[in-house]
NUTI-311505 format. One line per field, with one value per residue (C-alpha): x, y, z. Coordinates in steps of 0.05 Angstrom, whole numbers. Last residue first. Layout:
BEGIN
c1 <- (X / ...);
c2 <- (Y / ...);
c3 <- (Z / ...);
This chain:
BEGIN
c1 <- (-103 / -128 / -85 / -87 / -75 / 1 / 0 / 40 / 39 / 110 / 108 / 43 / 73 / 134 / 87 / 50 / 114 / 144 / 82 / 82 / 156 / 146 / 139 / 202 / 247 / 269 / 306 / 294 / 312 / 339 / 350 / 331 / 326 / 252 / 240 / 282 / 240 / 175 / 202 / 219 / 146 / 122 / 177 / 202 / 269 / 277 / 297 / 366 / 380 / 379 / 395 / 435 / 465 / 521 / 510 / 533 / 598 / 634 / 575 / 532 / 570 / 567 / 491 / 478 / 525 / 492 / 422 / 440 / 477 / 416 / 372 / 414 / 406 / 345 / 308 / 314 / 289 / 228 / 232 / 305 / 295 / 241 / 179 / 162 / 227 / 243 / 168 / 176 / 139 / 182 / 247 / 224 / 207 / 274 / 313 / 336 / 303 / 312 / 380 / 417 / 409 / 403 / 471 / 479 / 521 / 466 / 503 / 536 / 472 / 431 / 484 / 484 / 410 / 412 / 458 / 456 / 474 / 521 / 538 / 594 / 646 / 720 / 712 / 648 / 689 / 718 / 651 / 622 / 672 / 618 / 575 / 635 / 655 / 585 / 589 / 537 / 548 / 552 / 598 / 602 / 628 / 588 / 600 / 599 / 627 / 649 / 656 / 717 / 714 / 786 / 798 / 734 / 750 / 819 / 791 / 741 / 798 / 839 / 779 / 766 / 838 / 838 / 769 / 792 / 850 / 809 / 753 / 799 / 833 / 765 / 755 / 703 / 680 / 635 / 615 / 640 / 582 / 588 / 532 / 510 / 464 / 457 / 419 / 414 / 432 / 464 / 533 / 510 / 490 / 559 / 594 / 553 / 569 / 643 / 642 / 605 / 650 / 712 / 688 / 677 / 746 / 779 / 742 / 774 / 842 / 883 / 848 / 864 / 838 / 773 / 762 / 770 / 722 / 667 / 686 / 741 / 709 / 652 / 596 / 644 / 645 / 690 / 728 / 761 / 810 / 870 / 827 / 794 / 863 / 886 / 822 / 831 / 902 / 876 / 819 / 867 / 916 / 863 / 884 / 855 / 889 / 821 / 834 / 864 / 804 / 756 / 794 / 796 / 721 / 706 / 747 / 711 / 643 / 664 / 696 / 636 / 666 / 679 / 634 / 584 / 640 / 669 / 611 / 600 / 608 / 625 / 616 / 549 / 517 / 471 / 429 / 401 / 345 / 347 / 346 / 329 / 317 / 373 / 421 / 405 / 415 / 482 / 502 / 492 / 528 / 588 / 591 / 592 / 645 / 690 / 683 / 728 / 782 / 780 / 791 / 849 / 880 / 877 / 909 / 964 / 976 / 987 / 955 / 882 / 833 / 788 / 789 / 777 / 717 / 691 / 691 / 660 / 601 / 588 / 541 / 495 / 513 / 557 / 504 / 479 / 549 / 534 / 481 / 445 / 421 / 385 / 358 / 319 / 255 / 213 / 139 / 114 / 126 / 198 / 205 / 180 / 231 / 287 / 268 / 272 / 336 / 375 / 399 / 343 / 335 / 288 / 284 / 235 / 245 / 231 / 197 / 126 / 64 / 50 / 69 / 24 / -37 / -26 / -20 / -86 / -120 / -94 / -115 / -186 / -191 / -163 / -217 / -271 / -240 / -230 / -271 / -297 / -229 / -222 / -163 / -123 / -110 / -50 / 0 / 38 / 16 / -56 / -47 / -20 / -83 / -125 / -96 / -61 / -96 / -106 / -120 / -171 / -143 / -191 / -264 / -292 / -323 / -354 / -361 / -352 / -292 / -266 / -259 / -244 / -206 / -203 / -149 / -163 / -118 / -175 / -231 / -280 / -342 / -388 / -461 / -494 / -485 / -418 / -397 / -337 / -287 / -245 / -288 / -291 / -293 / -354 / -371 / -435 / -430 / -496 / -493 / -431 / -435 / -366 / -315 / -247 / -183 / -134 / -118 / -104 / -159 / -206 / -192 / -205 / -273 / -296 / -276 / -305 / -372 / -391 / -394 / -436 / -433 / -436 / -407 / -337 / -279 / -213 / -156 / -82 / -76 / -21 / -52 / -120 / -90 / -56 / -122 / -166 / -171 / -207 / -266 / -280 / -346 / -365 / -291 / -248 / -177 / -150 / -79 / -15 / 37 / 109 / 119 / 106 / 38 / 22 / 34 / -1 / -63 / -63 / -63 / -117 / -168 / -205 / -155 / -172 / -111 / -99 / -121 / -139 / -162 / -173 / -228 / -253 / -324 / -356 / -414 / -423 / -426 / -418 / -393 / -367 / -330 / -287 / -266 / -226 / -254 / -263 / -190 / -183 / -146 / -72 / -42 / -33 / -90 / -55 / 7 / -37 / -63 / 8 / 26 / -28 / -93 / -131 / -69 / -66 / -138 / -118 / -70 / -119 / -173 / -230 / -306 / -312 / -356 / -304 / -249 / -293 / -304 / -229 / -213 / -273 / -250 / -179 / -198 / -252 / -202 / -155 / -211 / -240 / -235 / -284 / -272 / -305 / -375 / -402 / -464 / -516 / -586 / -652 / -718 / -768 / -767 / -693 / -658 / -583 / -528 / -456 / -429 / -370 / -359 / -330 / -299 / -309 / -317 / -374 / -403 / -400 / -430 / -489 / -505 / -504 / -549 / -601 / -600 / -608 / -669 / -701 / -688 / -713 / -779 / -784 / -779 / -781 / -792 / -737 / -694 / -691 / -639 / -591 / -586 / -609 / -564 / -540 / -534 / -467 / -430 / -393 / -400 / -476 / -486 / -439 / -488 / -546 / -603 / -679 / -673 / -607 / -585 / -526 / -494 / -493 / -543 / -511 / -447 / -395 / -329 / -323 / -312 / -326 / -392 / -408 / -439 / -428 / -478 / -474 / -536 / -577 / -649 / -713 / -786 / -781 / -765 / -725 / -657 / -633 / -622 / -592 / -539 / -507 / -435 / -369 / -314 / -243 / -182 / -127 / -52 / -7 / 59 / 55 / 56 / 9 / 46 / -17 / 11 / 50 / -12 / -54 / -5 / -3 / -79 / -84 / -33 / -65 / -26 / -82 / -129 / -100 / -133 / -199 / -195 / -182 / -245 / -285 / -261 / -284 / -351 / -368 / -345 / -392 / -449 / -438 / -464 / -396 / -398 / -374 / -301 / -254 / -251 / -267 / -315 / -350 / -354 / -382 / -433 / -454 / -464 / -508 / -552 / -557 / -576 / -632 / -659 / -651 / -694 / -749 / -747 / -756 / -703 / -724 / -679 / -619 / -626 / -631 / -689 / -702 / -709 / -657 / -615 / -620 / -598 / -541 / -518 / -517 / -478 / -428 / -421 / -408 / -353 / -325 / -308 / -255 / -260 / -210 / -245 / -253 / -264 / -292 / -332 / -353 / -377 / -416 / -442 / -465 / -498 / -536 / -562 / -585 / -623 / -653 / -679 / -704 / -743 / -777 / -805 / -845 / -783 / -788 / -809 / -755 / -703 / -725 / -719 / -650 / -632 / -634 / -595 / -548 / -544 / -501 / -457 / -501 / -443 / -370 / -319 / -247 / -191 / -175 / -246 / -234 / -169 / -186 / -130 / -130 / -153 / -225 / -243 / -315 / -350 / -425 / -473 / -537 / -580 / -626 / -701 / -723 / -659 / -607 / -551 / -522 / -570 / -631 / -653 / -611 / -579 / -569 / -539 / -492 / -470 / -457 / -418 / -376 / -359 / -345 / -300 / -261 / -255 / -231 / -180 / -145 / -94 / -78 / -96 / -44 / 4 / 54 / 69 / 4 / -39 / -4 / -11 / -84 / -97 / -62 / -106 / -165 / -227 / -287 / -357 / -430 / -496 / -529 / -515 / -573 / -538 / -531 / -466 / -430 / -454 / -428 / -360 / -358 / -374 / -320 / -266 / -287 / -285 / -219 / -182 / -195 / -125 / -91 / -159 / -172 / -187 / -256 / -282 / -286 / -327 / -399 / -379 / -356 / -281 / -241 / -166 / -152 / -81 / -78 / -19 / 20 / -12 / 4 / 22 / 95 / 131 / 126);
c2 <- (141 / 165 / 226 / 259 / 333 / 328 / 287 / 223 / 196 / 169 / 148 / 111 / 72 / 54 / 35 / -15 / -46 / -50 / -85 / -133 / -149 / -163 / -239 / -243 / -210 / -139 / -98 / -25 / 7 / 69 / 114 / 187 / 203 / 218 / 147 / 119 / 157 / 132 / 61 / 73 / 87 / 22 / -24 / -73 / -40 / -27 / -100 / -79 / -82 / -11 / 13 / 64 / 58 / 109 / 142 / 211 / 182 / 231 / 277 / 214 / 185 / 249 / 255 / 182 / 185 / 248 / 219 / 153 / 189 / 233 / 171 / 138 / 198 / 242 / 191 / 133 / 78 / 40 / -30 / -29 / 42 / 13 / 58 / 124 / 116 / 159 / 156 / 128 / 64 / 55 / 65 / 18 / -36 / -25 / -37 / -109 / -153 / -105 / -86 / -152 / -180 / -110 / -91 / -18 / 41 / 82 / 94 / 25 / -13 / 28 / 19 / -55 / -62 / -6 / -43 / 11 / -16 / 27 / 17 / 23 / 29 / 49 / 125 / 118 / 103 / 174 / 208 / 159 / 182 / 199 / 139 / 91 / 121 / 110 / 36 / -3 / 22 / -43 / -41 / -43 / -85 / -93 / -157 / -149 / -214 / -229 / -303 / -339 / -387 / -385 / -313 / -288 / -328 / -297 / -227 / -239 / -262 / -199 / -153 / -187 / -177 / -103 / -96 / -126 / -78 / -17 / -33 / -35 / 30 / 64 / 61 / 31 / -28 / -76 / -119 / -121 / -130 / -166 / -153 / -209 / -200 / -269 / -272 / -345 / -374 / -436 / -407 / -345 / -387 / -421 / -353 / -326 / -388 / -381 / -307 / -320 / -379 / -338 / -280 / -329 / -360 / -291 / -270 / -326 / -327 / -300 / -299 / -232 / -187 / -226 / -228 / -153 / -144 / -175 / -201 / -198 / -157 / -110 / -162 / -211 / -170 / -203 / -239 / -308 / -317 / -338 / -376 / -413 / -431 / -458 / -497 / -528 / -550 / -581 / -615 / -644 / -667 / -700 / -772 / -798 / -789 / -791 / -724 / -697 / -719 / -688 / -622 / -621 / -634 / -582 / -530 / -547 / -537 / -471 / -445 / -463 / -488 / -435 / -416 / -371 / -343 / -307 / -260 / -280 / -233 / -274 / -236 / -202 / -222 / -172 / -208 / -164 / -190 / -225 / -295 / -292 / -367 / -385 / -336 / -364 / -436 / -420 / -382 / -441 / -489 / -441 / -439 / -515 / -519 / -469 / -496 / -557 / -517 / -465 / -517 / -548 / -481 / -463 / -528 / -518 / -446 / -470 / -459 / -467 / -447 / -403 / -452 / -512 / -477 / -459 / -533 / -552 / -506 / -538 / -592 / -541 / -468 / -445 / -418 / -371 / -338 / -321 / -269 / -254 / -182 / -139 / -196 / -176 / -142 / -177 / -184 / -236 / -290 / -266 / -270 / -342 / -359 / -326 / -361 / -429 / -409 / -394 / -334 / -284 / -211 / -188 / -129 / -72 / -15 / 56 / 100 / 79 / 99 / 40 / -11 / 23 / 24 / -50 / -66 / -30 / -70 / -137 / -120 / -104 / -168 / -208 / -179 / -204 / -274 / -308 / -371 / -349 / -322 / -247 / -242 / -307 / -350 / -397 / -346 / -341 / -268 / -291 / -348 / -296 / -255 / -317 / -323 / -388 / -438 / -439 / -494 / -482 / -484 / -500 / -480 / -437 / -368 / -345 / -272 / -287 / -245 / -235 / -309 / -326 / -386 / -409 / -440 / -448 / -404 / -371 / -421 / -435 / -467 / -513 / -502 / -519 / -449 / -420 / -400 / -354 / -352 / -306 / -310 / -234 / -227 / -271 / -272 / -308 / -323 / -325 / -250 / -250 / -175 / -164 / -207 / -174 / -188 / -130 / -84 / -28 / 18 / -41 / -62 / 9 / 15 / -55 / -54 / 15 / -5 / 16 / -54 / -77 / -82 / -138 / -207 / -185 / -221 / -187 / -216 / -233 / -195 / -146 / -85 / -101 / -109 / -41 / -9 / -37 / 30 / 58 / 12 / -60 / -96 / -161 / -178 / -233 / -215 / -272 / -292 / -317 / -333 / -309 / -286 / -214 / -237 / -269 / -204 / -159 / -202 / -212 / -136 / -127 / -171 / -235 / -280 / -335 / -370 / -357 / -363 / -306 / -311 / -242 / -192 / -134 / -129 / -195 / -191 / -249 / -324 / -378 / -447 / -473 / -538 / -548 / -603 / -566 / -556 / -480 / -473 / -409 / -351 / -338 / -267 / -235 / -187 / -158 / -144 / -106 / -63 / -47 / -30 / 23 / 39 / 105 / 142 / 94 / 111 / 185 / 170 / 122 / 176 / 192 / 200 / 168 / 111 / 60 / 97 / 98 / 23 / 11 / 49 / 18 / -53 / -41 / -5 / -56 / -112 / -76 / -60 / 9 / 73 / 124 / 192 / 234 / 257 / 283 / 305 / 308 / 321 / 288 / 312 / 258 / 272 / 284 / 239 / 237 / 225 / 200 / 189 / 149 / 167 / 122 / 167 / 222 / 272 / 308 / 246 / 208 / 266 / 277 / 202 / 200 / 261 / 229 / 164 / 205 / 242 / 176 / 147 / 209 / 206 / 130 / 130 / 60 / 19 / 55 / 54 / -22 / -13 / 16 / -52 / -54 / -38 / -80 / -40 / -26 / -26 / 37 / 64 / 63 / 86 / 145 / 174 / 184 / 134 / 127 / 83 / 54 / 51 / 16 / 21 / -3 / 9 / -14 / -11 / -65 / -45 / -109 / -89 / -14 / -29 / 32 / 100 / 83 / 101 / 111 / 120 / 158 / 157 / 194 / 175 / 120 / 170 / 234 / 198 / 221 / 291 / 350 / 389 / 453 / 439 / 458 / 425 / 422 / 416 / 367 / 374 / 361 / 350 / 274 / 254 / 197 / 131 / 89 / 48 / 107 / 150 / 98 / 92 / 167 / 171 / 113 / 145 / 214 / 268 / 291 / 281 / 345 / 389 / 351 / 361 / 436 / 442 / 403 / 449 / 510 / 479 / 458 / 526 / 559 / 515 / 532 / 473 / 439 / 367 / 375 / 366 / 314 / 277 / 207 / 224 / 284 / 251 / 187 / 227 / 263 / 196 / 170 / 232 / 226 / 152 / 171 / 219 / 164 / 116 / 169 / 184 / 111 / 58 / 11 / 49 / 27 / -45 / -108 / -93 / -116 / -45 / -58 / -94 / -36 / 13 / -33 / -37 / 39 / 44 / -7 / 31 / 96 / 64 / 30 / 98 / 113 / 188 / 231 / 297 / 316 / 250 / 204 / 254 / 293 / 230 / 204 / 272 / 287 / 219 / 227 / 294 / 266 / 210 / 261 / 303 / 243 / 216 / 283 / 287 / 348 / 371 / 442 / 418 / 366 / 415 / 467 / 417 / 396 / 470 / 476 / 416 / 427 / 414 / 460 / 407 / 351 / 311 / 306 / 277 / 256 / 226 / 156 / 135 / 135 / 171 / 201 / 244 / 319 / 315 / 326 / 325 / 338 / 387 / 378 / 435 / 449 / 511 / 512 / 526 / 550 / 549 / 574 / 524 / 559 / 613 / 611 / 638 / 588 / 641 / 689 / 633 / 614 / 686 / 693 / 627 / 653 / 717 / 679 / 630 / 688 / 722 / 658 / 644 / 712 / 696 / 627 / 572 / 555 / 497 / 531 / 479 / 439 / 502 / 534 / 470 / 464 / 536 / 519 / 458 / 505 / 516 / 498 / 529 / 507 / 503 / 434 / 409 / 398 / 399 / 464 / 444 / 498 / 466 / 399 / 429 / 463 / 397 / 366 / 416 / 409 / 333 / 328 / 379 / 453 / 478 / 419 / 396 / 462 / 430 / 407 / 478 / 532 / 595 / 570 / 522 / 583 / 588 / 599 / 611 / 669 / 694 / 769 / 785 / 723 / 684 / 694 / 635 / 650 / 591 / 569);
c3 <- (-71 / -138 / -154 / -221 / -230 / -229 / -292 / -301 / -372 / -377 / -304 / -315 / -373 / -331 / -274 / -319 / -345 / -274 / -247 / -307 / -292 / -218 / -225 / -267 / -214 / -232 / -284 / -300 / -366 / -401 / -341 / -347 / -272 / -281 / -306 / -250 / -199 / -228 / -224 / -151 / -134 / -166 / -139 / -192 / -206 / -132 / -128 / -153 / -228 / -251 / -321 / -360 / -430 / -443 / -511 / -485 / -457 / -411 / -398 / -398 / -339 / -299 / -308 / -290 / -231 / -204 / -212 / -179 / -123 / -109 / -108 / -55 / -9 / -23 / -65 / -16 / -63 / -42 / -11 / 12 / 38 / 83 / 83 / 116 / 153 / 214 / 228 / 298 / 279 / 217 / 255 / 310 / 259 / 224 / 288 / 292 / 240 / 181 / 209 / 203 / 133 / 104 / 130 / 149 / 127 / 96 / 31 / 31 / 44 / -5 / -59 / -45 / -60 / -112 / -160 / -213 / -282 / -321 / -394 / -444 / -389 / -394 / -399 / -360 / -297 / -298 / -302 / -251 / -197 / -145 / -163 / -161 / -94 / -66 / -84 / -125 / -196 / -236 / -295 / -369 / -427 / -491 / -530 / -606 / -633 / -704 / -714 / -744 / -686 / -663 / -684 / -651 / -588 / -584 / -593 / -537 / -491 / -506 / -496 / -428 / -403 / -422 / -390 / -325 / -319 / -341 / -293 / -233 / -255 / -261 / -186 / -140 / -182 / -145 / -205 / -277 / -325 / -392 / -442 / -489 / -547 / -578 / -645 / -665 / -733 / -701 / -715 / -679 / -619 / -617 / -622 / -563 / -522 / -538 / -518 / -452 / -434 / -451 / -408 / -350 / -357 / -362 / -299 / -259 / -295 / -239 / -171 / -138 / -194 / -204 / -128 / -124 / -183 / -142 / -73 / -22 / 33 / 45 / 44 / 79 / 143 / 194 / 139 / 138 / 80 / 121 / 171 / 112 / 85 / 152 / 159 / 89 / 105 / 170 / 133 / 82 / 135 / 179 / 190 / 256 / 324 / 358 / 392 / 327 / 286 / 336 / 334 / 258 / 253 / 307 / 269 / 204 / 235 / 265 / 201 / 157 / 92 / 39 / -20 / 16 / 59 / -2 / -12 / -83 / -143 / -204 / -269 / -280 / -345 / -380 / -433 / -488 / -531 / -599 / -569 / -495 / -484 / -533 / -501 / -432 / -455 / -488 / -425 / -379 / -428 / -429 / -354 / -349 / -404 / -366 / -295 / -302 / -338 / -283 / -228 / -265 / -280 / -205 / -184 / -236 / -215 / -144 / -76 / -97 / -41 / -84 / -143 / -99 / -66 / -135 / -154 / -87 / -100 / -168 / -139 / -107 / -118 / -175 / -223 / -169 / -171 / -243 / -225 / -290 / -285 / -336 / -377 / -439 / -459 / -406 / -423 / -373 / -426 / -430 / -355 / -356 / -410 / -370 / -306 / -341 / -378 / -314 / -274 / -283 / -262 / -316 / -363 / -371 / -420 / -397 / -448 / -433 / -472 / -518 / -466 / -415 / -460 / -478 / -404 / -391 / -447 / -422 / -350 / -372 / -413 / -356 / -311 / -357 / -350 / -416 / -428 / -496 / -517 / -525 / -479 / -479 / -419 / -413 / -440 / -374 / -368 / -377 / -327 / -278 / -288 / -280 / -209 / -193 / -148 / -72 / -22 / 33 / 104 / 159 / 168 / 112 / 104 / 39 / 20 / -54 / -74 / -3 / 7 / 80 / 107 / 179 / 223 / 297 / 341 / 379 / 384 / 328 / 359 / 320 / 339 / 273 / 247 / 270 / 340 / 345 / 403 / 444 / 507 / 509 / 433 / 425 / 351 / 331 / 257 / 220 / 210 / 165 / 157 / 128 / 90 / 78 / 40 / 46 / -12 / 39 / 14 / 6 / 78 / 104 / 69 / 86 / 160 / 171 / 142 / 71 / 41 / 100 / 175 / 227 / 235 / 216 / 182 / 164 / 124 / 125 / 190 / 212 / 178 / 207 / 276 / 271 / 248 / 303 / 339 / 279 / 291 / 270 / 275 / 310 / 303 / 272 / 251 / 207 / 224 / 192 / 245 / 239 / 310 / 289 / 263 / 330 / 368 / 317 / 313 / 389 / 400 / 347 / 380 / 364 / 330 / 280 / 252 / 178 / 106 / 60 / -12 / -42 / -53 / -10 / 16 / -5 / 43 / 90 / 85 / 137 / 154 / 88 / 96 / 34 / -15 / -68 / -138 / -130 / -113 / -73 / -106 / -118 / -118 / -187 / -177 / -117 / -159 / -208 / -151 / -128 / -200 / -200 / -236 / -248 / -275 / -334 / -351 / -356 / -412 / -446 / -450 / -401 / -405 / -474 / -448 / -472 / -435 / -372 / -378 / -385 / -320 / -284 / -299 / -277 / -212 / -197 / -199 / -151 / -102 / -98 / -59 / -82 / -114 / -62 / -43 / 22 / 60 / 5 / 32 / 11 / 40 / 61 / 135 / 135 / 86 / 94 / 44 / 38 / -32 / -60 / -133 / -187 / -239 / -290 / -234 / -269 / -303 / -238 / -200 / -246 / -249 / -173 / -169 / -215 / -174 / -110 / -137 / -157 / -87 / -52 / -89 / -82 / -6 / 25 / -38 / -77 / -14 / -22 / -77 / -26 / 7 / 79 / 138 / 196 / 259 / 292 / 225 / 245 / 174 / 177 / 249 / 239 / 189 / 236 / 239 / 231 / 169 / 148 / 76 / 44 / -24 / -96 / -152 / -217 / -257 / -245 / -215 / -175 / -103 / -108 / -144 / -186 / -170 / -97 / -42 / 33 / 75 / 125 / 148 / 155 / 139 / 193 / 249 / 259 / 262 / 193 / 216 / 180 / 218 / 193 / 172 / 202 / 162 / 190 / 144 / 161 / 161 / 101 / 138 / 150 / 77 / 58 / 47 / 56 / 114 / 142 / 137 / 171 / 229 / 237 / 238 / 288 / 335 / 334 / 299 / 254 / 314 / 343 / 290 / 300 / 375 / 365 / 323 / 375 / 430 / 390 / 374 / 445 / 471 / 421 / 446 / 521 / 561 / 569 / 596 / 666 / 684 / 713 / 647 / 674 / 730 / 699 / 631 / 660 / 700 / 636 / 601 / 658 / 656 / 580 / 589 / 637 / 585 / 533 / 573 / 581 / 506 / 488 / 472 / 416 / 367 / 409 / 387 / 431 / 478 / 550 / 576 / 630 / 578 / 530 / 584 / 604 / 532 / 528 / 593 / 567 / 502 / 539 / 581 / 519 / 489 / 540 / 555 / 517 / 526 / 453 / 417 / 470 / 510 / 449 / 414 / 474 / 495 / 424 / 415 / 481 / 456 / 389 / 423 / 471 / 412 / 372 / 432 / 443 / 373 / 352 / 316 / 344 / 412 / 418 / 392 / 442 / 500 / 476 / 476 / 551 / 575 / 518 / 443 / 401 / 369 / 341 / 309 / 327 / 279 / 291 / 250 / 226 / 209 / 134 / 116 / 48 / 21 / 26 / 99 / 121 / 194 / 216 / 262 / 257 / 270 / 308 / 302 / 361 / 360 / 429 / 471 / 422 / 409 / 348 / 326 / 280 / 213 / 173 / 129 / 187 / 229 / 173 / 164 / 239 / 238 / 181 / 218 / 283 / 247 / 217 / 285 / 318 / 263 / 262 / 316 / 287 / 336 / 388 / 398 / 352 / 298 / 304 / 306 / 247 / 207 / 224 / 201 / 135 / 127 / 120 / 163 / 120 / 120 / 124 / 88 / 80 / 10 / -39 / -107 / -145 / -179 / -139 / -74 / -99 / -113 / -45 / -10 / -53 / -32 / 41 / 41 / 3 / 45 / 39 / 23 / -12 / -37 / -74 / -142 / -120 / -111 / -58 / -45 / -37 / 19 / 58 / 66 / 131 / 141 / 93 / 87 / 71 / 114 / 133 / 190 / 263 / 305 / 320 / 351 / 424);
């Protein structure tokens, strides 16, 4: 066990009056913001925060820091003195909540325990002091239930079943209809459950309750659902959680009390207004759990106008202070408003763009900060299709539009089935009465989430918005029966598990069957079919247009496209591409031309080879003329042929069978036999590491020369037509400068011949793709013969890690992600420590040799948001990606150029 002492002078506990919102690393988001609200003079119940550093010590050593107990005792003494009562005292007990609070919001993923300090003795004192016996016993049963599940590991369903049984015995449907006598019996039942399942009595010592709850919160940082959520949201695993100990205020003291969640703007749309949920006579967990359907926050004005007006004023104060959408939790205790939490709220992708531009217009933030409020991942979500409003549909329900999108899938009624079916390739919709943190893996696997209970602040809504997952909540007309795995819709129709349904997270509508989709208006904007400022322009399009303009003005990285034909090139240009960073010429040889390449590869004589090359030359030239025309005035980087050889050869098994059958039937088969012998000669165990790229160009005389000639002649033809072709020739799979020098010498000769023949001056840059570790390590030498480097990070990742993408993603990547070996697939986001180190080293070495060396990247990492930031930091000149990802790369390049350490809107 490692040392659990803190360095001299380290402080583990902070009173709410001591911190501020900038101490999230130390106090967690919840603690830092409680301190900030306290400093602003807002009504926050007194309390203190145990730091993330204490959590880290506990998780590393298995023991609390030596000084922690004394610090907690000192702060508890101060809290008791301030409140004029002691924790759990018999006559008028001080009660506290113990709540988690990591740096980044992880809704419902870690543990909370309310009403700590209640016992068989103090519950009587609470009842007397409050003048409400029912309230006291309701609070006590909540403590035993939460403590039993959270701290002692008792199965939560056992408590729920006992609660349902109590309601059934009383013949009521909601827990608020249970009377004090019923709740006393329920407390007895709950204590028996704890004794049986945990093997111990529910602790009556209030300090022991608090200490055990604090440890449970520390340990919940490494709970399965918390780790899964962090992997999903890419939150580092080494941050730890803070623990907030806060004096209790009660929303379950009767109709003049309640609890709620409020947003300063609509987290689904971004529109300003009064948004949130309120629940009378309830504690906070009731709202987010979605167990009882709430009323809209606006109704609070009729219920308690004084508290409503005060809340509206506080919301305005917080939004102006944080300069952002704020998510607020509050409790009203007998007409007195208390603020329990605030944070920068999670929001949908559309809301993020609208809010960012609104705040700029209001003068609260500038363009630079606005770019930090949106992400490329959010932009990608906005480019997904939406349901066709003109389609013939069968609507069967409507709930609350909690998180937008158009989701279609088979209805499933538990998380296990959602994961299982999803892994089998099925698209599913997770249908629940309400979700809880244990449903996280199913929510991740599903296309969308549908619940019959809860509102915009329920667990399902908050988590779905954070993940960008389509969600409809509180569809009360739908009767969800999870045990029978079915859902009954108005009119009596039954949706069985496996039936296809469609849900619209933008409208809250639920449909039977599959509803067709249409392109997003954001895609129509990028395609040029919708114009910002036009009468019919979508308000969201206007916001996206402005943010893209901000990004384009700020970014240093240029963005090119991976495109192999004129159609893709034109689309890429409409999406804002500033050239082509990768044209894969092998893609030009598929289909009808495949046989021509096959003849070239299998040619036995110079004459056969020349014949095949002569047939390919005009076709290649035509391809390049079309590309140069589509990208006129912009660079076009053309990679010479780089096929894994097996893609252009007949299947060896199929060919062997054909020869064998012909022999058995004594039919002519000389050509097939000759072909089979050649295929055997060229057959490779691992074609990805075999005869391809520059190796193929060196082994097959005239192959690269033909392609260079086609490029040069196409460029000359475009110049003659008053065009502005800017071709760049890229040599693939180079591992040593000698390979590049040989090919370059041949290419320079061909270009000179074309210049002489056409009388046209051609400036064709020649460079190479850095996709092998040796090329990266000898980049200084290679730069002597290269005018540019383009990093092929797909192959570089394969060769650095030593695995084949085609094989490993299906075989062991899932296990690696689950075990935390990968936070994310290295093919999705660049491995900064390994592959990234080679990219940086090669870039630096190349520029030492050739200071004007142009540097780009053309692997799919070029369109990954996190990777774009890395390439900006590495000093590259451009990224290249598929046409659809160009807007994402443009936005992230702008964000990278304006990144500030103080901004973080996860």
